[in-house]
N, C-alpha and C positions, 0 to 999 in steps of 0.2 A: 898689722896694717898700720903705713907710717900717716901722725899729725895729721899733716895738712892736709893728705890725699882723704881719710876719712873725712877731717871739716868738711872738705869743698863737699861730699855725699850729704851732708848734715844741711846744707845750708837750701839741699834741691828739697827739700821735702817741704813747699808752702804751707802744706795743713798745720805744722805745727807751731804755738806760738815761743815752745821753748826748743833749742837745738836737740834732739834724743835721739841714743842710737837705741834702735829695739833690740831686745835681747828677752831670751829666756831666761824665769826668775822660778825655783822648788817654791814650793809651800811654806814653808818656812824661812825661807829669803826673804818672802812677799810680804808674812804676816810679822816677821823683824823691823820692816820699814812701812807698818801701817800707821794713816792719818786719821783724825777724827772730826768729821763736818759734825760740826751741831751748830743750829741758829745763835745768834749771838742772845737776843733774850727768848728766853721761858715764860710760862704761864704756871703759877701753882695748880697745881690738881689737873693740868689739862694735858692733851696727850698732846707727842711731839714725835719728831724722826730724826733718829740721826743715819749719817754715812760713814763706809770705810772705806778707803783707797786704799789702793798701793805705792810703791817708787814709782808707776811710770801712770799714777793719776789717772787711772781709772776706778774702776769702783771696784771691791773683792768683797763674795758675798763669803756667806756661815764664820764669819768671826767673833767671839766673843769678847762679850764690851762687859766691864765693869765699871756699874756705875757709882758717885763717889757716896750714896746712900746706901752704898753694899749687893745692891736686884747688878744679877747677873742676866744679860740680855744676848741672842746672837746676830749679824745682819742675816736679812734674807738670800735667796738666787741672785738680790736684784742688786748686795751692797746696803739696804736702809734695813733701817729694824723700830719699830714702835716703841711710844714708851709712853709711860705717863709722867711726865713732870712733879719732884714731890715739894713740898712748901720751905721757907726757906732763901735766903738770899744766893744764893750761886751752886751751879750740879759741875762735880770734875767728870772726865767717862777716860777709860784706858782701855788700850787694847794693842798687844804685842811691847812696841817699843814706842807708840804714841800717845798723848793723850792733849786734850781738850777741858773747856770752860763754857761753861754761856751763864750770865744772869740768870735769876728766877724773880720777874715781877707777881704781883697782886692781880689776880682779877680787873681791866681794869674799865668793866660796862663799852657801850656799843663804841665810842668816841674814835673814829680813825680819823687818822691829821693828812692823809693821803698819803702815796707810795716816797717814802724814801730811801733813792736810788742814787749809788756815788755815780761824781757826772762823767769819769773814765772805766772802763773795763777791760785787760786781758781778753783776745781771742780766747776762748777753750780754758780759761780759767773762772774756775767757782770765782761769785759775790754776796752779799745779799742784800735781800729786798727787804724793809720792814715800814710799820704804819697802821700792822693791825687788821684785822677782817680776814685772816689766812686760816688755810683748815689746818692742822695739828699732822693728818693725814699728807704725806709729801703726792704719793698720787691725786690727792684732790683737787691740788694746785692745778692750775691750768696756763702755762706763762709763753708767749709770744712774744718774737724779738724780730718785728715789719713781719709781721706774719706767719714763721718760722721759730715752730715750737723747740723750745729750750730744754732742759732736762732741770726736776728741782730735784735736789739731792737731799734738802734736811728743810725742817719744816716745826713752826711753834706757831701760835695764837697773834705772836707777833711778830716773826720777820721766817722770808725764807730765806735757803741759802741753795744759787742756781746758777748752770753753766752756762752757755751759749750754744747754740745746736751746731752740728758740722758745717751747716751753709751759709754762716751768718757769714760777712763779710764786715771789712773798716765802715766808719763812718758813721754818721746820726742815724741812732736807728730809733724808734719807736717802741717802748715793750708794753706788754698789755698781760695785767694780772687778773685774770677771773678765776674767784675763789667762792670765799663761803659767805662774801660781800658782793654787792653787786661789782662788776668790771671797773677797772681802772686802771689808766696809761701815763706817763711817765714819757723823757726822753732817757738818753742812756750814749756815751758816742765808746765804740769797742774800738779797738788799740789793735793793730798785731804790734807785737814785738818780736824783730829776725836780728838771728845773729849774722855778721859778716868776717867772711877768711879775715883772718888777725892779721896782722902789717906792721912787721916783716913776718912770709914765713914762720911759723912754728917749727923750732930747733929746740930738741933734747938740751938744757942745762940753757939757754937763750931767752931772751926777755922780750915781751911784743905786747902790741896791744889790742886786745876784744872788745867789739863793736856791738853797737844793741841799738836796733834804728825804731822807732817808733814810726807808724806808718796807719793816718784814718787823722792824727789830731798834729797841730803846730805847736799845741800849748806844751811848754815846762813840764814834764809828769815829772812824779815821786816815783820810782820805780827800785823793785828789792831782785838780785839778782844771785842765784844760789849755785855754787861749783858742788857737779853732782859728783866727780870721778877724782877724789885726792890725793890721789896713789900717781896718775899721770900729768898734772896740772895744778898751778896753784894761782890763786888770784895773792897778790900784791897783799894788798889790804885786808887779807881776811877774805874766806869763801862765804861767805854771805856780806854783801854788799847792797848799801842805799846809796843808789844812784839819784841825782834831773835829768832829764834830760833837756837837752839844750834850748827843745822850739824850735821855730820858724822851719825850713820846706825839708830840712835834714834830719833835724832833731832825733840826736844822736846820743847816748851816751860810751865814753869806752872806759875799759878797766884793764890795767897794764896786768899783765900775766907771764908764767914762767913754767916752761915743758920740764917737765922730770922726765920725762920718759916715754917713748911711743906707745902709742895702745887707742882702745876705745877711752873715749869722753862726752858731756853733756856735759851740760847747763839747765835752767828752769830763770825764767821771769814776770815777775809778774808786779799790776803795777799797783800800790799803796790805795788805799780809799785817806779821804779825808781823815785827820784826826777828830777821836771821838773819846774826849776827854771824861765823861761823863762816866763813861760804861768802863775806861781805865779808871776814875779815880772809887768806883764801888767794888772793880776787883783786888786794889788796893787793901779796900779797905776789907773786904772779906778774905786777903792773906795774913792780914794786920796777927792773928791769932795765934796762926802757926810760924808764926816767927819766932826767934830767941837769942838773946844779947838784945843788943844796941838797937839790931835790928826795924823792933814796933815802932818806934823815934821817926826811925829814918823813912820809913813807907807812909806815918799818919804828916811828914815833912812835908812828902809828894802828894798825898791826896790834900792838903791843903795850899801847897800850891795851884794844881790843878782847877782846883774851887777857883780860887780868887788870880792866876793868873794862867788864862787858857793856854796863854801865846809859851808859856813854858813845858809844853809839848817836849818839845828837841832835846831841850836838858836833861827832861825827866826820860827818857830815853835811853838816853847817855848815861844815865845811872844805875837804869835798870838792868841794860848792856852788862854794868859791871858786876853787877849784882848774880846777875845769871853764869858768871863764871866760873862764881865759884858757890853756887848751888848745885847740888846732886838731885838726878831725878825724885820726885815726889809729889805731895796734893801743893805742894807752896811754890815747889819752881811750877808746876801748870798754873796755878793763878799768876802767878809774877810773868810768865811768858804771855799769856792771854792781856797782860792788861800793858804790857809791852807791843801786843801784836794790834789791840785797839789808838793807840799812840802812833 
């Protein structure tokens, strides 16, 4: 199918926050592209839940996950698995080609600072809710957004990872969490990220502009856009790009692209939450003992910069990007990636 015709089909799927083509995947293919969803913070010796999702961003069941403390667990038919968080500062998890890391906090008593919710969330993308008072069993936490049930993917007593339900719509919405503590509520702005046909129309060997439009907010938004069809289409400045939308009524961002050949292609976009410099600092601290050469000193400097100058997050992101380019898959890389994601 021609590129231009295919994209027209993609744009006609209003329920997706990313432009994607459905396709069959073998179990081996799905397992090689597994992503692990962990709550960003766990509590030592307390129950927790993780989830495994595939390349289509849907839950994948019966996936074996190796935790950093040597424990092997398997997700159930729903794509989730319960476990007990160990003690220590951080936990990593690995499955297929995916890995993730979460910080481990000591038990904190009964204090609850209230719900910590990102200001903007992309429809059908997961986001983190923190604040304490949650149940480590994901299914025991009931979350609604404007009265519609949301899916709790992962959980700990400190944080939840949540996806808005299929009936969620763009705009400012009320989110209610009924969990181990009394029900609490906050507001969140849901945003639809829509791809528009490139202008001019894509032709193999030629360059064009891909537009991402945000519906639901007129605020400039920091987004990440990922090209998922590297052999068909190329982004000029790298196949994973961070952009800031224009704000205003149009609220869009553009990416320079080049078609390599005709064929199926897909993109994914999500809204980046505000930087969490404290989480990033702790993850870098955990990575330090695993580093070699001059890297421990470089990580220590990043830690200090984040502690003293939180506004240095953009600079640290760039430094971590350079470091990740030459870092092979390992527990060390997992921690660096988690620190980078926190920024």
